[in-house]
SEMI-908849 format. One record per residue: residue in three letters; x, y, z of N, C-alpha, C, CB in turn. Coordinates in steps of 0.02 Angstrom, whole numbers, plus 50000, padded with zeros to 5 digits. Glycine has a CB too. Layout:
// residues N
ALAXYZXYZXYZXYZ...
// end
This chain:
// residues 527
MET500445001847729500245008547706500075008247632500805013847720SER499445009047618499225008447549499455014347507498465007847546GLN499645012847445499825018047397499245019347349500455016147358ASP498665016147361498085016947318497645022547345497685010347312ALA497685028347314497305034047337496595033947308497655040647318LYS496115036347349495445037347323495475042947271494955038947380SER495065042247219495085047347167494755053847188494755044747103THR494295053447237493955059347262493965059247338493225059547235VAL494185064747368494215065147441493955072047463494955064047466ASP493865072647528493655079147555494245084047554493385078347626VAL494835081647574495415086047581496035082547555495515088147655ALA496405086047512497075083747492497585087947531497185084547414VAL498075084547561498585087847601499245087147565498625084847673ILE499585092647552500235092547518500775093247570500275098247465GLY501165087947580501715088047627501545084347691501905095047643ALA501995079647711501885075547771502365077647826501965068147755GLY502425084247837502795086847894502335087747953503145093347876PRO502555091048006502125092048065501465095448048502495096148116ALA501465100548006500835103947989500375099447949500975110447951GLY500645096347896500235092247853499955086147889500625089947794LEU500355082747929500115076847964499655078648022500705072747990THR499765084348054499295086448106498605087648075499545092948141ALA498585090948018497945092047984497625085447964498045096347921ALA498015080947935497745074447914497495070347973498275070547875TYR497865070548028497665066948089497005069548116498215067448142GLN496945076148122496325079048149495735077648102496405086648159LEU495835078348038495295077147990495085069847990495515079247920THR495565065347997495405058148000494965056648061496045053948002LYS495135059648118494735058748179494005060948168495045062648238LEU493925066048127493265068748115492875065248059493315076048099GLY493185060148030492845056347979492905058847908492135055947996TYR493365063447896493465066047829493895061247788493795073047832ASP493765061047723494195057347677494795061847659493805055147612VAL495405059147669496005063147661496535059147623496285065447730THR496885062447579497495059647549498065064547559497385058047473VAL498625061947584499225065947595499735064247541499525064647666ILE500025069347511500535068447459501205070547487500365072647395GLU501695066047487502355067447515502895065547465502455063547581ARG503355070147453503875069047403504395063947425504225075547387ASP504565063847490505075059147514504845051947504505225060447589GLU505305047747483505145040747470505015036747533505695037547430LYS505325038847590505325034547649505075037947712506005032047661ASP505325043947726505225047047791504695052447790505875049947817VAL504255052447840503795057947852504085062247908503075055347869GLY503805068147915504025072647968504375078947944504485069048013GLY504555079247879504885085247854505525086747891504425091147858ILE505605092847914506205094747952506215091248020506235102447961SER505635088948043505585085448107505635077848099504935087248141ARG505865075448042505925068248033506545065648069505945066547958THR506585059048075507175055748101507425050948046507025051848168VAL508055051848028508355047547977508715041748011508845051547931GLU508625035747985508955029848013509485027347964508445024248028TYR510075025647991510625023147950510995017947991511105028847928GLU510945011647970511285006048003511165005948078512045006447989GLY510545007248097510355006948167510445013548205510735001748201PHE510795018348176510875024948207510315029448183511575027948188ARG510105033948228509545038448212509795045748217508945037248259PHE509595049748168509825056648164509235061348164510255057748100ASP509245066048210508755071448213508995077148168508645073848287ILE508545079948129508735085348083508695092048120508275085348019GLY509235093848153509265100248186509115100248260508805104748153GLY508815095048287508655094748358507965097648372509175098448398HIS507515093748400506835095948412506615094248483506345092848360ARG506615099348526506355098348593505595098648591506645103648642PHE505265094448631504535094348632504295098248694504275086948633PHE504235104648683503975109148734503525114248700504545112648774SER502955115648730502515120748702502135124048758502025117748650LYS502025130548752501595134148799500865132448786501705141648793SER500715129348729500035127448714499885120548740499905127748638GLN499465119948791499275113448817498915109348765498845114148880GLU498575112748719498225109348665498715105348622497835114348622VAL499285108348607499785104848568500095099248608500335109748544VAL500255100548672500535095348715500055089348720500685098148785ASP499415090748728498925085248732498895081348667498235088048748LEU498975084748611498975081248547499585076748541498945086348489TRP500175079348562500765075048562500645068748604501375078848589ASN500365069648664500245064048708499735059148679500005066448776GLU499255061848642498745057548611499045053348555498165061848584ILE499465056448515499765052848458500295047848482500075057748408LEU500685049748532501245045748555501215045148632501935048848532PRO500745041148658500605041248730501135038048774499965037948742ASP501535033548748501965029448791502705029948777501755022348786ASP502915034548735503605034348711503995040648723503615032748639PHE503755045148766504145051048783504615049548841503685056948801ILE505215052448838505675052148893505855059248913506325047948875GLN506045060248976506255066749000507015067148997505995068049073ARG507265072248964507985072748953508265079248982508145072248878PRO508875079049010509185085249034509375089648975509805083749077ARG509285096148983509465100848930510155103748944508935106348924MET510595103048896511265105948903511535107748834511745101148940SER511725114048826512045116248765512555121548783511535118848712ARG513135121248753513665125948768513995128348704514185122648814ILE514405133548713514815136248659515505133148663514845144048662TYR515785131348606516465128548604516915133348566516465121548571TYR517455135348600517905140148569518625138648592517715147448587GLU519045137148544519755135948556519875130948613520115142448572GLY519525125348609519655119848655519305120348722520365119348667LYS518885125348732518545126148797517795127048786518835132048837PHE517415124848837516695125448835516475131548876516345119048861TYR515955135048849515675140848882514925139948887515845147448843SER514645141848943513925141048953513535144948901513725143449024TYR512955142248884512485145848841511815146248876512425142248772PRO511515152248885511785158748865512445160348901511275164348879LEU512815164848871513485166548894513475169248965513805171448847ARG513915166549008514035169349074514695173149071514045163649130ALA514635179649078515215183849063515815182249107515025191149071PHE515705181149172516265179949217516615173349199516025179849290GLU516215168249184516505161849163516885162549098515955156449155ALA516605166449051516935167448987517615170848996516495171648940LEU517635175949037518265179549048518775175049082518145185849090TRP518545170949128518995166249163519295161249113518615162449219ASN518875158449069519115153549021519585156548969518525150248986LEU519485162848953519895166048901520605167548925519565172448878GLY520715167548990521375168949016521485176349029521895166548967ILE522025177849066522135184649090522225189649032522745184949136TRP522665187948985522815192648932522215194148888523385190048890ARG521895188948864521315189948820520735193148858521105183348788SER520645191148920520115194248961520245201648970520065190749029THR520885203448980521055210548986520875214348923521805211349001LEU521025211348866520845214548802520075215148795521125210448743CYS519715209848817518985210148814518705215748857518695203448836MET518975216348918518725221548963518925228548938518995220349033ALA519515229048910519725235448882519275237448823520455235248861SER519125232448781518675233648724517985235648748518645227348680TYR517745232248801517095233848830517095241048858516925228848885ALA517625242648895517675249348924517675254748871518305249948968LYS518025253448817518045258248762517355259348732518535255948707ALA516985253748724516315254348696515855258348741516025247348684ARG515945257648806515505261248852515705268648859515525258048921LEU516365269948856516595276848863516485280948799517335276948880PHE516545277548743516465281048678515925277348637517145281248638PRO515295277948659514765274048627514645276048555514125274848666ASN514455271148516514265272248446513565275348446514285265548404LYS513495281248421512845284648423512415282948363512955292148426THR512695279348315512315277348256512285269748253512635280148190ILE511775266848284511695259648287511225257448231511415257348356ARG511505254148182511105251948125511125244348115511335255448062SER511685241248131511775234148115511835229848177512395233248071PHE511785223348167511915218448220512605219648250511855211148194GLU513095220848207513775222048230513815228348273514255222648170ASP513485233748252513475239848291513195238748360513075245248255TRP512615235448363512265234548427512675230148474511575231348415THR512935224548448513285219848491513945222648516513405213248454THR514315226048473514945228948496514825234548546515355231548436SER514275238048538514135243448587513955240548655513565247848561GLN513685234448656513495231348719514075227548752512925226648708PHE514505224448712515015219948739515735221748720514865212948716GLY515815226348674516475227848648516645223348589517005227148703TRP517125225648549517285221948487517575215048501517785225948446LYS517975214348552518325208048564517835202448580518835208848620LEU517395203548628516905198348645516425197148587516515200348708TYR516235202348551515805201548493516135196948441515645208348461SER516785197948428517125194048376517205186748397517815197048362ILE517225185448462517315178548486516645174948490517655178548555PHE516145178148520515535174448539514915176148498515385175848610PHE514945180648452514345182448414514455182148338514125189248433LYS515005184848314515085185848242515115179448202515715189848230THR515565174948219515695169048177515085164548170516275165048205TYR514785162748226514215158148224513625161248188514015156048295THR513475167648202512915170948171512975171148096512845178048199GLU513585172548071513685172847999513655165947967514355176147983LYS513865160748003513815153947977513075152047967514145148948025VAL512665153548016511965151548013511585155147958511625152748080TRP511665161747955511225165747911511535167447844511035171947946GLY512175166247836512475167147770512535174347747512085163447721MET512545179047794512675186047776513075189347831512015189847762PRO513455194447814513885197747863513485201147918514335202947829CYS513765201247978513415204348035513305211848025513805203248098ASP513735215047986513635222247975513105223647924514295225447954GLU512785218247897512215219147851511555216947883512345215347787MET511585214547945510985212447981510725218248024511115206248025SER510075218748030509785224448066509915223948141509045224848053ALA509975229748173510115230148244509525227848286510295237248264ASP508905228548261508335226648301508325219148315507685228748267TRP508595215148269508625208048282509105206548339508845204248218ALA509665209948342510135208948397509805210648464510775213148387ALA509435216148466509105218148528508595213048550508775225048519GLN508245209848502507755204748519508085198248541507295203348461ARG508625196548507508935190048517509355189648580509375188348457ILE509675195148598510135195148656509825199348711510845197948636LYS509335196348744508945200148793509245199548863508225197748795GLY509245205148899509355204948971510065203648994508925199948999LEU510555203648950511235202248971511655208648969511555196848927SER511835210949027512295216549034512965213949056512025221949084LEU513485215349019514145212649036514365214849105514665214748983GLY514285221249120514495223649186514135220049243514375231049192LYS513465219449237513085216049289513265208649294512335216849276ALA513395205449236513555198349236514235197049268513555195649165VAL514725201349254515385200549285515325201649361515895205449255LEU514965206849382514875208149453514525202349487514485214649464ASP514005199649454513655193949483514105187949489513045192249440GLY514535186749438514995181149440515495181749497515365180549375LEU515735187849508516205188949563515865187649630516485196149562LYS515245189849638514885188849700514775181349712514215192549699ARG514605177749659514485170649667515135167049686514205167649601SER515695168849655516325165649670516545166849742516875168049622LEU516325172549771516495174149840515945171949889516605181649847GLY515435168649862514895166249906514435171649930515185162749964LEU514435177449896514025183149919513345183349885514395189549906ASN513255179449833512615179549798512425172349781512655183849734LYS511985169549820511775162649809511075162149779511805158749875ARG510775167949765510105167749737510135165349665509775174749741PRO509735160249647509755157649578509495162849529509355151149572ASN509735162349469509505166649415508835164049391510025167049357ASP508295167349410507625164949392507265169549343507215164249454GLY507635174449315507335178849266506985184849297506845175149226SER506995185449363506655190949396507125196749408506345188649461ASN506835202549423507225208549441507765210249389507545207549509GLY507575209649326508045211749274508555206549256508395217749295GLN508535200549287509015195349269508845192449200509035189749322ALA509355189849166509225186249104508865179749121509875184849065LYS508345178049084507945172149099508355165749089507315171949057THR508235160849133508585154549127508255150249073508585150849194LEU508625145349049508355140649001508005134949036508905138048955LEU507575131549000507285125449026507835120449044506785122348975GLU507765117249102508285112549123508175105649095508305112249199THR507555103849079507405097349050506885098348995507155092349104PHE506815093248954506305093448902506095086348886506555097148838ARG505505085648856505265079048835505495077748764504495078548841TYR505575071348749505835069448684505615062248669506615070148681PRO505395060748608505235053748591505865049448594504905053348521ARG505815043648622506415039548635506785037648571506225033348673LEU506445037448514506765035848450506805041948404506395030248416GLY506755047948432506815053848392506135056648372507225052448331PRO506115062848347505485066148330505105062648274505605073248311GLY505465059248230505125055648177504645050348203505625052348132MET504765048048264504325043148295503615046048302504595041048364MET503575052548319502925055848325502555055748258503015063048349TRP502925057448205502585058348141502465051648106502985062848096ASP502875046648121502715039848098502055037548129503285034948117ALA501975039048194501355037048229500755040848201501415038348304ALA500835047348187500295051248158500095048348090500495058648151ARG500585046748049500445043747983500065037147992501105042447944ASP500275033048039499955026648050499225027448072500335022548102HIS499095032548113498405033948133497985035948072498375039448186VAL498265040048028497915042247968497745036247925498335047247928VAL498215031847914498105025947872497615021047905498775022347858ALA497685020047971497235015648007496515018348005497455014948080GLY496435024847997495775027847992495475027447923495805034948013GLY495805023947877495535022947811495765027947759494795023147814ASN496235032147777496495037147730497185035147703496535043947763THR497465039347661498055037347622498615042447630497875036547549VAL499235039847636499825044047633500245041447574500235043847700LEU500295045447523500655043547462501385045847468500325046547399MET501845041147477502555042747482502865042847412502925037647527GLY503395046847405503735047147341503335050447286503925040347319HIS502875054847304502455058447256502585065947261501705056847268SER502755069047205502885076247202502295079747169503535077747165LEU502105085447196501565089347167501765091747097501375095347212LYS501355090247048501485092446979501045098446961501365086746930GLN500395097946976499945103346957499345103547004499715102546884LEU499105109647015498535110847059498065115547022498755113747129SER497455113347009496985117446972496275116146996497045116146895GLN495805120546977495105119646994494685118946932494855125447037ASP494145114846937493685114446881493135119746889493375107346876GLU492635119546846492115124646847491695124446910491665123746787GLU491685118646944491305118047006491735119347068490995111147010ARG492335122047057492795123947111493065117847148492455128647160THR493055112047116493375106147145494105106047124493005099647122TRP494535104447171495245104347157495445098047120495645104847222ARG495885098847072496195093247037496935093447054496075093646958VAL497165088447091497855088147115498215082547079497875087147193THR498735084247042499115079247005499815078647036499165081146930ALA499995072447050500655071047080501015065847038500585068647154THR501685066347035502075061746995502565057947039502445065446940ARG502765052047014503275048047048503925048347007503035040647056ALA504445045747036505105045947002505085042346935505635042947046ASP504665037146928504625033346866504195036746814504365026446879GLY503925042746830503525046446782502775045146786503745044846714SER502565040246825501855038846832501505044346870501745032046866GLU500865045346856500485050746887499885048146926500255055646834THR499705051946978499105050647017498705057147019499265048147089THR498055056747006497625062647008497095061847062497295063946939ILE497025066947103496545066847159496095072947152496915066747228HIS495455071947163494975077447164494775078747237494345075747120ALA494775085047257494645086647327494265093247333495305087147365ARG493865093647387493505099947400493965105247429492925098647448HIS494455103047469494925107647500495635105047488494785108547576VAL496115109647488496825107947486497175111547543497145109847417ILE497565107747581497995110647633498715109747609497885107247704SER499075115347601499745114947572500275117347621499785119147509SER500745112847635501345114747673501955115047627501475109847731ALA501825114647561502375115247512502645122347515502135113547440PRO503285123347499503555130247497503135134647452504285130147473MET503015140847474502595145347435502845146247364502555152147470ARG503505146447356503795147147290503605141247245504555147747294GLU503605135247274503435129247236502695129047222503655122947274LEU502285130747271501565130647261501365135347205501205132747326ALA501645141347203501465146147151501625143447081501835152647162SER502185139947075502385137347009501975131446987503125135447010ARG501615128147034501205122347017500475124047005501255117247073LEU500265129947027499565131847017499425133346943499405138047059HIS498835131246920498625132646852497925135546853498645126146808PRO497835141546825498355145546792498835148646843498035151146750LEU499415150846818499915153746863499615159946897500555155546824PRO499755160846961499525166846995499845173146966499665166447071GLU499495178646971499785184946949500395186846991499265190646953THR500425184147051500995185547096501535180147093500735186247168SER501545176247039502045170947034502755173647034501925166746971MET502855179547006503525182547006503735184347077503535188846961GLU503275186847117503435188347187503615181947224502845191947221ALA503225176647212503365170347245504035167547225502815165247230SER504215168247162504845165447138505445168947169504885166047062ALA505335174947196505885178747227506015176647299505725186247225LEU505585172447328505685170147396506305165647400505065166347422LYS506705166447453507335162847459507335158647523507935167747459TYR507795153847524507845149147580508575147947598507485142547563ARG508685146547661509345144447685509315136847695509555148147752ASP509795133247667509785125947669510275123447722509965123047600PHE510305116847729510615114047789510815106847774510125114547850LEU511385104747800511545097647795511885095347860512005096347735THR511785089047876512085085847934512545080247911511535083147982VAL513155080247938513615074747927513665070947993514325077247903ALA513395064947995513415060848055514045056448054512775056448061LEU514405056448109514995052348117514885047348174515625056648131MET515055041048161515045035948214515765035048238514745029148187ILE515865035548304516525036048333516615031048389516655043248359ARG517195027748391517335023048446517465027048510517945018448429SER516945027748550516995031548612516345030548651517125039148599ASP516395030248717515785029748757515355036048746515955028948832ASP515665041748747515345048048732515875053448730514795049748785LEU515725058948697516225064248688516095070248733516225066448615PHE515465071948742515265077548786514535076548804515385084448751PRO514325079248861513645077948885513105082148853513615078948959ASP513295087248814512815091948786512355088648735513185097748753ASN511745091348730511315089448674511625092048609510595092248682TRP511885098048611512255100848554512735106148579511775103748501ILE513235107648539513685113148555513735117748494514395110448575TYR513795124248508513875129248457514625130348444513535135948477ILE514825130248381515525130748364515695137948343515715125748307HIS516025141548387516225148548374516965148648355516085153148436ASP517115145848299517815145348278517835146348203518125138548298SER518195151348180518225152948109518675148148069518465160048099GLN519035143748104519465138948069519065133448035519955135748117VAL518435132548056518025127148030517375129948003517895121748083GLN517055126147959516415128247930515815125747970516355125847859VAL515905120548010515345117748048515085123048097515565111348086GLY514425123448103514115128448147513895125648213513545131548113ARG513665119348213513395116348274513515108848271512635118048283ILE513605105748328513715098448331513215095448378514445096848353GLN512805090948352512315087248393512645081048422511705085248350ASN512435079248483512645073048514512025068848523513015074348584PHE511915064048478511275060648474511135056448536511255056348413ARG511645053648568511535049748629511245054148685512185046448653SER511435060548687511185064948739510455066848727511605071148743TRP510225066248666509505067148653509125061048677509375068448577SER509365055248660509075048948685509585043448677508405047248646PRO509695039448729510165033848723509985028948667510205030048788GLU509335028648650509115023948599509265026348528508385022648607MET509515032448521509715034748454510355031348430509805042348455VAL510735028548476511365025248460511315017848481511975028748497PRO511395013148434511265006148450511825002648488511125002548388ASP512425005348486513005001948515513305006348570513545000348461PRO513305004148633513555008348688514305009848683513425005048753SER514665006248641515375007648633515515012948580515745001248616LEU514985015248547515055020248494514675026548512514795017448427ALA514985032248498514635038648502514425040548431515095044148533CYS513915044648426513685047048360513535054448366513055043048335VAL513875058348325513785065548325513585067848255514425069248348GLY513235073448253513025076348189513305083248181512265076448183LEU513735084248132514015090948118513545094548070514735090448088GLU513315100348090512815104048051513155109648013512265106748097TYR513015109747948513285114847904512705118747873513745111747849PHE512725125247879512215129647851512455132047783512045135647899CYS512045131447733512275132847665511695134847620512635126647635PHE511835136147558511325137347507511355131647456511425144347473GLU510775129447436510745124047387511145125947325510015122347369GLY511605121547306512015122747247512685125747261511645127247202ASP512815128047324513485130747338513985125047348513455135247400GLY514605126847366515135121847369514995116347419515775125147386LEU514745118147478514595113047528514035108447503514395116247594TRP513485111347481512905107347460513085102647402512335112047440SER513505104947358513665101147298514215095947309513875105747242SER514535096047367515065091147380514765084147386515445092947445SER515175079147369514935072247375514895070347449515415067447337ASP514525064947463514475062547532515165060747559514005056447536GLU515575057647517516245055647539516665061747558516605051547484GLU516625066947517516995073147531516755076347596516925078047473LEU516115076247608515835079347668516025075447731515085079847663VAL516035068847727516245064847784516975066247801516135057247770GLU517395066747749518095068247761518185075247790518505067647695LEU517775080047766517805086747794517615086747868517335091547754ALA517085083047885516865082647954517405079547999516215078547960LYS517725074347975518265071248014518835076148025518525064947979LYS519005079747972519555084547977519395090148026519715087447908GLU518775092648023518595098148066518535095948139517935101148043MET518315089848152518305087348220519015086848248517955080548224GLN519495085148204520195084948225520455091948239520625081448171ILE520305096748196520515103648206520245106248273520275108148148LEU519635104448289519335106748352519605103048413518585105848349GLY519975097648400520255093848455519745089348489520545098348505LEU519195087848456518665083848486518715076448469518005086348464VAL519015074748411519015067748389519655066348349518385066248346ASP519935060548362520475057848321520145054348261520935052848361PRO520295056448199519975053448140520045045848138520275056248078GLU520555043048169520655035848169520105032248208521325034048199THR519745035848251519215032648290518545032848256519155035948358VAL518505036248197517875036648160517775030248121517875042848113VAL517215026948131517085020448099516525020848047516915015248151GLY516225026548038515695027047988515455034247982515115022548005GLY515095035547927514825042247916514225042147870515365046747888CYS513815047147876513205047647836513035055047827512615043747869VAL512765056847769512585063847755511835064347744512975066447693VAL511525069347776510815070647768510745077947745510405069347834ARG510445079047686510335085747661509615087947674510495086147586GLN509535094147695508865096947706508795103547670508725097847782GLU508465103347613508365109547576507805113647608508195108047503LYS507835120147598507335124947622507205124147697506675123847583ALA507745123747735507675122947808507455129447841508345120647838TYR507685135147816507525141547846507275146347793508145144547883PRO506665148947798506455154247752506865160547764505695155747759VAL507095163647711507515169547717507075175847722508005170147658TYR507215179947772506855186247780507265191847749506715187647856ASP507265192147683507645197447650507205203747645507875195147580ASP507465208747610507135215247611506455215147577507565220247578SER506325210347533505695210347495505225204647514505845209847422TYR505445200347560505045194247573504335195947598505395189747625ALA504265200747645503625202247675503125204547622503695207547731ASP503345208947578502905211447525502725205747477503235217147487ASN503215201447461503085195947415502585190947445503735192347397VAL502665189247509502215184547542501515187647546502465182747612ALA501475193947565500825197247571500455197447505500905204347599ALA500825198847451500505199147385500225192347365501015201547332MET500625187047374500395180447355499815178147399500965175347358ARG499885179247464499355177347510498705180847491499545179047583GLY498735187347478498125191047462497785188347400498295198347452GLU498175186847348497875184247287497565177347297498385183947231LEU497945172847329497705166047335497105165447382498265161547361GLU497105169347436496525168947482495905171847449496675172747547ALA495975176947408495405179847374495145175247318495575186647344ARG495605172147282495405168047225495215160947246495965167747175TYR495535158247298495445151247316495285150647391496065147147298PRO494675151647412494505151047483494585144047511493805153447495THR494635139047470494715132147493495435129747488494255127547454LEU495905134347478496615132747480496905135647545496995135647417HIS497215131347585497445133347651498205132247656497075129247707MET498575137547667499305137047673499495136547746499645143147640VAL499925131647763500095130247832500845128747838499685124347859GLY501105129147900501775126947914502315131947897501915120647879ARG502935130147911503505134647902503585136747829504135131247926ASN503655131947784503765133747714503115135547679504095128047678GLY502565132547702501915134247670501725141447679501385129847698MET501985144647732501835151647746502455156147744501495152347815HIS503025153147728503665156647728503755160347795503715161647669ARG503645156647849503705159347917504185154947957503015159747952TYR504615158047996505105154448035504775151648099505715158948053ASN504305147048089503925144148145504295138248176503245141948121ASN504155136948240504355130748272503855125348256504425131748348GLN504015119148276503595113348262502885114248289503915107148291ASP502825116548352502155117048381501745122648348502205118248456HIS502085127848324501715133148290501485130848221502145139448284ALA501895126748188501675123848125501055119548136502235119548093MET501055115848192500475111748209499865116148222500615107448270MET499965121748256499395126148270499085128948206499615131948315THR499495130548156499215132848093498775127548061499765134948044ALA498965121248070498565115748043497915114848082498975109148044ILE497965115248148497375114548190496855119848172497565115048264LEU497075126048165496615131448150496335130848079496955138248158SER496745128348032496495127347964495955121947961497075125447917VAL496055116648000495545111348003494895114348031495785105448047GLU494945118448082494345121448111494005126148061494525125348175ASN494395129448019494095133547966493715129247917494635137547930ILE493995123447900493655118847853493015116347884494125112947835VAL493035114347947492435111747981491895117147984492615109348051ALA492105123247999491625128748005491345131047938491945134548040GLY491695129447884491475131547818491645138747801490745130647811GLU492075141847843492295148647830492935149947870491735153847850ARG493275155447855493905157047889493745160447955494355161447845ILE493605156448007493455159248073494095161048110493035154448114HIS494665158448087495315160048118495775163048066495635153648149ASP496175167748088496715170348046497335166148060496855177948060VAL497455161148018498015156548028498675160248026498005150947976TRP498695165747991499325169447982499535173248045499265174347925SER499115173248095499305176448158499735171948202498695178548196VAL499805165648182500215160948220500945162048205500005153548205ASN501315164148254502045164548249502295165448320502275170448203GLU502955165248329503215165348397503925167748398503165158548428ASP504125170748454504815173148460505265167548486504845179148507ALA505915168548481506395163248497506375161448570507085165348479GLU506155166048614506165164748685505615159748706506075171248723TYR505135158748662504565154448676504775147548703504145153548614HIS505255144448671505455137748690505995137648743505695134048629GLU506205143348768506745143448816506495143948888507195149248802SER505895146648899505645147548966504895147848965505945153748999GLY504585147749024503865148449028503515142049044503605151248964GLU502835142449048502435136749066501885135749014502135137549136GLU501585129749016501055128148969500415131648990500955120648964GLY499985133048941499365136548956498785131748963499215141448902GLU498185134548962497575130548969497365127948900497015134649001ARG496965122748902496795119348840496135121848811496765111848851THR496105122248744495485123348709495405117648659495475130348673PRO495075112148679495065106248636494695107348570494755100448673ILE494925103848519494585104348454493875101648458494985100448400GLU493745096748504493085093848510492565099148530493085088248561ASP492765103948572492315109348592492105113448531492635113848645LEU492585114748489492435118648428491955114748384493075120248390LEU492075108248377491665104348332490945104048356491955097248325ARG490855103548421490165103448447489825110148432490175102148523ALA490215115548437489935122148426489915124048352490325127348464LYS490205119848309490225121048237490485127948220489525120248208GLY491065129348246491395135448226491295141248273491155137448160LYS491025140048332490895145548379491385145748437490185144948406ALA491995143148425492485142948479492825149748486493015137548465THR493135150648543493535156648555494265154748562493285160448619ILE494695159748559495405158448566495575158348641495835163848530GLY495785152448666495945151748736496645154148752495865144548757PRO496835154148816497495156748836498075153048803497575156348910ASP497995146448794498555142748764498655144648692498435135248770ARG498115146048656498185148148587498465155248583497505147748551ALA498245159448628498515166248628499265166248635498195170348685ALA499535161348671500265160948680500615159748614500445155448728ALA500255156948566500565155348502500345159848445500415148248484LEU499965165148462499675169048408499935176248401498955169248417ASN500225178948452500285186148455500985189048452499965188548515SER501475185348432502145188148427502515185148367502545186848492GLU503055188348351503435186348292504125183848312503495192148241ARG504325178148287504965175348304505535179648275505025168048279ALA506055180448315506605184948295507015181748239507045186548356VAL507065185148184507455182948126507815189048098506985179648071PRO508455188348079508825194148054508565196547988509565192548048ARG508565203147980508355206147917508925210547891507695210147925PRO508955211647827509485216047801509435222947830509435216447724ILE509995226247833510055232647867509635238047835510765234747870ASN509535237647770509165243047737508425243247757509225242347662ARG508155237547782507465237647806507415241647871507195230447817ALA507955241447912507945244947976508185252147968508375241348026ALA508415254047909508705260747900508175266147907509045261347831
// end
């Protein structure tokens, strides 16, 4: 992989995550000169990268390869034709030493909780139904009104607050209604009783008001999602283009002829300057605004954008395996860990030694807080201690540990984010028609991997057409997208290229364009 960038290219791409590399891959196929700038010294893929440590491979958060867009699926198959495996999907909730199905099955939950606690749960539920809260404003209000305080405190409150870093009574109720669809406690308990008595053998298929089932299997690269993006990078380089690793964006400006001047720096202080007709940026909007020269008028709005950060502590453990799940949700206030990945369940090849298990404890945090600022050694010890508290692992069986930090993992949807994003977008699109913002952080949108790719695909088509024939900002998706459903029909990029910008939005693209993924917002926005 050459580090010698051409001084002048057609397109400079900032960031080698799914959006940036998808754009670079498509442009390379079309014969465009492209240079990709990536801050990481070693790994491409962004949040979808795979980190390797002493032969063990770690997925950053877990990435299932499923999309309703056949166009995206075909692109995955094109980039990585021979290395997908089909894996069983299993994830459960862990609470006080017992596993609970996810999504929650009320009858199973009550059975596991025992007679006394189940009685309290049902009494709490009955109270909520008999004396309903007529003023539903928060996530806490909505969930307790549906399930009662006891079940809410066990199965909703702790994990939700760990992930998002704000109290449930400050999150809007509309997010709860979107996130917890189709589950009625009374109907679920009745259904569980019927099943236990053999009176109801019809599977839950999402019909007739049932809660929709999750996908039972999913595809996954045998060496982790980073395998996909390593392959995409290799295709870009093999096509005569460049991926500059270990380069951070320093400044972005235009000359009098509207050609972009992109300056990037390395850790040793050396600089690389690239001239380009177009720039595709997947850099965080806050960072992009601070690097533009002159500074945008909306730079203050951009600087107010916030992010939720994330770190994984991987433990190598002497054990064949600990649990069959791909991951488990930790609903226990005694520990800070929010979720635990089981890397062998994602792919056996993620773990090099069959006598060792490897798990990743995920901690949701803010950059600079106590967790984020802890040393790697402190975090490994914390992970060992918490696994012992949970009763999952004897610390004496832990033979190694590794910490992976991921800054800006989740864009925060606070009360002002939408206005701030709209202001910056409006200014930059009006002033710089050849600057294209893509991906999760590039658009401050809580997109999945395939939706980030779709923003790149549409941006490339805009570049080819010479005008904005697609509204890239319409790409977003709700959380249910990856849980159920089928793939759509394909609208290949080649058809668009032949028509030079005269393509239409096909069914598969429509699946990724017309809804918004559910993300909690502060209560005052819903007031």
